[in-house]
C-alpha positions in Angstrom: -4.2 96.1 30.5 -1.0 95.5 28.4 1.1 96.3 31.4 -0.8 93.8 33.6 -0.4 91.1 31.0 3.3 91.8 30.7 3.7 91.6 34.4 1.8 88.3 34.5 4.0 86.8 31.7 7.1 88.0 33.5 6.0 86.5 36.8 5.1 83.2 35.2 8.4 83.1 33.4 10.3 83.8 36.6 8.4 81.0 38.3 9.1 78.6 35.4 12.8 79.5 35.5 12.9 78.8 39.3 11.0 75.5 38.9 13.3 74.4 36.0 16.4 75.4 37.9 15.2 73.6 41.0 14.4 70.5 39.0 17.8 70.5 37.3 19.6 71.0 40.6 17.6 68.2 42.2 18.4 65.9 39.2 22.1 66.7 39.4 22.1 66.1 43.2 20.3 62.8 42.8 22.7 61.7 40.1 25.6 62.8 42.2 24.3 60.7 45.2 23.8 57.7 42.8 27.3 58.0 41.6 28.7 58.3 45.2 26.6 55.2 46.2 27.9 53.3 43.2 31.5 54.2 44.0 30.9 53.1 47.6 29.6 49.7 46.5 32.4 49.2 44.1 35.2 50.2 46.6 33.6 48.5 49.7 32.2 45.3 48.2 33.0 44.6 44.5 36.7 45.5 44.2 37.8 43.5 47.3 35.9 40.5 46.0 37.5 41.0 42.6 40.9 41.1 44.2 40.5 37.8 46.1 38.9 36.1 43.1 42.0 36.9 41.1 44.4 35.9 43.9 42.7 32.6 44.3 42.5 31.9 40.6 46.2 32.6 40.1 47.2 30.4 43.1 45.0 27.5 41.9 46.3 27.8 38.3 49.8 27.8 39.7 49.1 24.6 41.6 47.6 22.8 38.7 50.5 23.9 36.5 53.1 22.6 39.0 51.2 19.2 39.3 51.1 18.9 35.5 54.9 19.6 35.3 56.0 17.4 38.2 53.7 14.5 37.4 51.4 13.6 40.3 52.0 15.6 43.4 52.7 19.2 44.6 55.2 18.7 47.3 54.9 22.2 48.7 51.4 21.3 49.8 52.4 18.0 51.4 54.9 18.9 54.2 52.2 17.5 56.6 49.9 14.6 56.0 47.5 15.2 58.9 46.2 18.7 59.8 46.8 18.0 63.5 50.5 18.3 62.7 50.1 21.9 61.8 49.3 22.9 65.4 52.7 21.5 66.4 54.7 23.6 64.0 56.9 26.6 64.9 56.6 30.1 63.6 59.6 29.4 61.4 57.7 26.6 59.7 54.9 28.9 58.7 57.4 31.1 57.0 59.3 28.4 55.3 58.2 24.9 54.5 54.5 25.4 55.4 54.2 28.9 53.8 52.8 27.7 50.5 50.1 25.5 52.0 49.1 28.0 54.7 49.2 31.0 52.4 46.9 29.2 50.0 44.5 28.5 52.8 44.7 32.1 53.9 43.9 33.5 50.5 40.8 31.2 50.2 39.7 32.1 53.7 39.7 35.8 52.8 37.7 35.0 49.7 35.1 33.3 51.8 34.9 36.4 54.0 34.2 38.6 50.9 31.6 36.2 49.5 29.8 36.0 52.8 29.9 39.8 53.2 28.2 40.1 49.8 25.5 37.5 50.7 24.7 39.2 54.0 24.5 42.7 52.6 23.3 42.1 49.0 19.9 43.8 49.7 21.8 47.1 50.5 24.0 47.2 47.4 21.3 48.6 45.1 22.4 46.7 42.0 19.9 46.1 39.3 17.5 43.2 39.9 19.1 41.3 37.1 22.6 41.9 38.4 21.4 40.9 42.0 20.1 37.6 40.7 23.2 36.9 38.6 25.6 37.7 41.4 23.9 35.4 43.9 23.7 32.7 41.3 27.5 33.0 40.6 28.2 32.9 44.4 26.1 29.8 44.7 27.9 28.1 41.8 31.3 28.9 43.3 30.3 27.7 46.7 29.1 24.4 45.2 32.4 24.0 43.4 34.3 24.3 46.7 32.1 21.8 48.5 32.0 19.1 45.7 33.7 15.8 46.3 33.6 16.2 50.1 35.5 19.5 49.9 34.6 22.5 52.1 31.1 22.2 53.2 28.4 24.8 52.6 28.1 26.2 56.1 31.8 25.9 56.9 32.7 28.3 54.1 31.1 31.4 55.7 32.2 30.2 59.2 35.8 30.3 58.0 35.2 33.7 56.4 33.7 35.1 59.6 36.7 33.9 61.6 39.0 36.0 59.4 37.4 39.3 60.7 38.3 41.1 63.9 35.0 42.9 64.8 36.6 44.9 67.6 39.3 46.3 65.2 37.1 46.3 62.1 39.7 44.6 60.0 40.7 41.2 58.5 43.4 39.2 60.3 46.9 39.2 59.0 48.8 36.1 57.8 50.7 36.0 61.1 47.5 36.1 63.1 46.1 33.4 60.9 49.1 31.2 61.5 48.7 31.7 65.3 45.1 30.5 65.1 46.3 27.3 63.4 48.9 26.7 66.1 46.0 26.4 68.6 44.3 23.0 68.1 41.0 24.4 69.5 40.8 27.1 66.8 42.6 25.2 64.1 39.9 22.6 64.0 37.5 25.1 62.4 39.8 25.4 59.5 40.5 21.7 59.0 38.2 21.3 56.0 40.1 24.1 54.3 43.5 22.7 55.2 42.5 19.2 54.0 41.2 20.7 50.8 44.7 21.9 49.8 46.5 18.8 51.1 44.2 16.7 49.0 44.8 18.9 46.0 48.6 18.5 46.5 48.2 14.7 46.2 47.2 15.2 42.6 44.2 12.8 42.5 41.9 13.0 39.5 38.6 14.1 41.1 40.4 16.6 43.4 42.0 18.2 40.4 38.6 18.3 38.6 37.3 20.2 41.6 40.0 22.8 41.2 39.2 23.2 37.5 35.5 23.7 38.3 36.4 26.3 41.0 38.6 28.2 38.5 35.8 28.2 36.0 33.4 29.6 38.5 35.9 32.2 39.7 36.5 33.3 36.1 32.7 33.7 35.4 32.2 35.8 38.6 35.3 37.9 37.9 34.1 38.7 34.4 30.7 39.7 35.8 32.3 42.0 38.4 34.6 43.5 35.8 31.5 44.5 33.9 29.5 45.8 36.9 32.5 47.7 38.4 33.5 49.1 35.0 37.0 48.0 35.2 39.4 46.0 33.0 39.5 42.2 32.9 41.1 41.4 36.3 42.3 37.9 35.7 43.7 38.6 32.3 45.5 41.7 33.5 47.0 39.8 36.5 48.3 37.1 34.3 49.9 39.7 32.0 51.6 41.4 35.0 53.0 38.0 35.9 54.2 37.6 32.3 51.9 34.7 31.6 50.0 34.7 28.3 47.7 31.7 29.1 47.3 28.9 31.6 
């Protein structure tokens, strides 16, 4: 009888060891998959958005600083007064006089692409419900800031972003390709609100500058949120430090 009991205990112990080992392995595998998914979300969605938030914040801050220094206008944004003139420019113009205006538009257009990508695929990102809600709220606030005072209208923002992506090649267009789109009046017209946005900003008018300040505030809020979710440093602060700027 004793031998039977010992055999039963041994068998039960073996089964428990197998079950516990299986459970631990399953737990580790699930955690590994969760980490891989979190890393994918950060690298595919959050970090690209963080990058263009920082790039746009720095460019807008630079514009405001130049206007404050020079008085009323930012001449580098005012080499044309009518967006139709942009389609008449040579490639050389896009790399010289027009570069600051067009590159500013290019950075913002790529930001619109990243924002729309998040909107469309938010349900697949598997953030917490609280983070999901906060992110979509921050995107809405930023979108509203861009469209205030007859800026870049709500539906035009994702349209601009969509035009920045080459589906056949699965990549965003280059600065050169962007310039070539603007040289064609038929494709440029879809970017006119964006082009006018920066030309209006360059004119240094009060309400237009208030719009820029609101955009910068919305960008900063979203950047801090993404810094926390992605587990990185403070993106805007670190960019300013790299540029040797303590504050703006």
